[in-house]
C-alpha positions, 0 to 999 in steps of 0.5 A: 382739556382731554376732551378738547384734545380728543374732539378733533379725532372724532370729527376731523374726518368730516372737516374737509367735507364740511369746508366744501359743503358748508353753504353761507350764501343765504341770498335769494331772488323773490317775486313780489305777490300781493295776493294773500292767498299765495306766498311770494313763491306762488304756493297756495296758502290753503294747501300749506296752512293749519289752524295752529301748530304750537308744538311739533315732534316726530314719531314712528315712520317719521310721522310729524305730530302737530299740536294745536293748543287753541283748537285742542287738536293733534294732527299726524302728518306723513312726511317724505324725505331723503336720508342725509348721512353727512353731518352738514351744519346749519349756518343760516343767519336770519332764517326768520327773514328768509321765511318772511320773504317766502311768505310776503310778510315782514320778519316781525310778523313771523311768530316762531312756535317750535322746531324739530329736526327730521330724523332721516333728512336732517331738515329743520321743520319750523312751525310758524304763525303768519302774523300776530292776529288771534286767528293767524294761520300756521305753517311748517317751514322746512330748511334744507341743510345742504342748500339753506333753501326754505320751503313749506310742508304741503299739508294737503298732499300728506296722509293726515289723521287727527284727534281731538284732545278731551277735557280741555280748559273751559271758562278759565280766566285769561292769564296776564289779561291777554293770554287765553288758558287754551293756549296751555291746553298742549304744552308738550308732546312726547311719543313713547312706545305706541302712545302720545303723551300730552301735557297741559291744562284740563278742566279738572279739579287738578288743572295740570294733567297728562293725556295718553293717546294711542297712535295710530289714532283709534279713539283711545284716550286716557286722562290722568286726573291730576298731577301734584308736585312740590315746587321748591321756589314757591315752597308748596305743593302745586296742581295747577301749573302744567308741565312745560317740557318732558321726556321719557328716560330709564333711571335705575332700571325703571321707566321714568317720565322726567319733567320740568316746570316754570320757575324751575323744578325738575321732577320725576314720575315712574311711568307706572303712575300714568293711569286712567283717572289716576293721580300722579305725584312727582318727586322733585329731584332738582331746582334749576333756578327761579325766574325761568321757563324750560323750553326743550329737553334732549337726551344724547351721548356726548364726550365729557371733559375727561374724553369719556362718552356720557349720556346727558340731559340738556334743558334749554331755558327761556331765562337762564343758561342751558342746564346740562345734567349727567343721566348718572347724576339724575339716576342717583338723585332719583334714588333719594327722597327728593327736595321738600324744602324751599330753595331758589336753586340750583340744587339737588344734583350737579348742574353744569350751566352751558352758554345757550342763552337766547336759544328758542328751540333745540334738537339733535341733528345727528350723532355729532351736532345739535341744531338750534334756533337762536335769537340774535340780540345784536341784529334782532334776527332768528338764526338757525345754527349747528353746534358740536355736542360737548362744546355747546358754543360757537367759536365765531360768537366771540372775538378773542386773542386767537382771532388776531392775524399775528397771533401764533400758537405757542409750543404745545398748543396744537390741541387749541389750534386743531379745535379752532381749525375744526370749528371755523369751517363748521361755523361757515368760515373755512377761509379762516383755517390757520395753516401755519 
């Protein structure tokens, strides 16, 4: 209750600006073009495409790292952007349709692969494939929060370096008939203190591995021989299935790699274990719940329900609600022995489920908001939206008592009214602010 009451105090200063700057008109006039070498906007496809772009992340000086799992290559691309200081929310419904229109294809042929927010401009960088063919090229779509316009990253004009990922899986069977093992060569990338940490599969005896690649690329590449962890749902030690999402975080004064696996153990590794030809053995600190694939991890500061600022770990899941964990609780669990028994979870530490189902990718937009790519199950589209940290939902997703025109807030209900009046313009509905 206190958090709801205090939240408008933190953001009320932005509301007048938001009600004026929030753009809800997503219509554009496009010219048809049947030439497959150019888009409907007339851009040269060869200047904008990459063989693949399965994973993206930003690094020092806003360089964009692009992991191409099938080609076993990581690209480093310079970006140019203008700083945006205002917290302008995204309310782009059907962003996949906007991208498709620019590319001259159906929205069903836009394959979303990843999304990150530019640290300076707050622009959304969305990696997509242009079609479902095995050799379909990838592009980086860029969405501007001020205008909601869609453009594309010009690879040819960017300063460009790349490195081949060594020890990739070869002669390994397809998974479920049609999924090549090399699609898991790169499952996540994290830049940390001068190095790229790359999780995925290798050709080693222990298939799950972590590669360390120095940046700027100088030929130095370290490969950990194997990663071992206890899988609480499977009730066994595992060395083949790769890390799906990871992030570095200091826990109890120790630099630690926090990682999540399919089905869904949350584990920790002291960074000191990451050595050439070394063997990493994880501590399983929690089980987030069976039958699930973790997608993204974020660490950020947010208000808790007592109105206090707390550092949070947020994990977005493919088959479950989002998992919100206090870093304090994670540090406490990391001090213990870890889980060594069967459980279907959730177990191991306090895990607060947040209503982020359908979210395909998420990133921190600014100190106030998160940006998410979310599948709209009613319309079948992909939406690019912002949410306020600490709430983890959008008021406009629901129709409830407060939304009836004859509803009157009761005496003492100002905190709800203030919150609703904050959320409505932020979500693109400034005309619904209640003034009575």
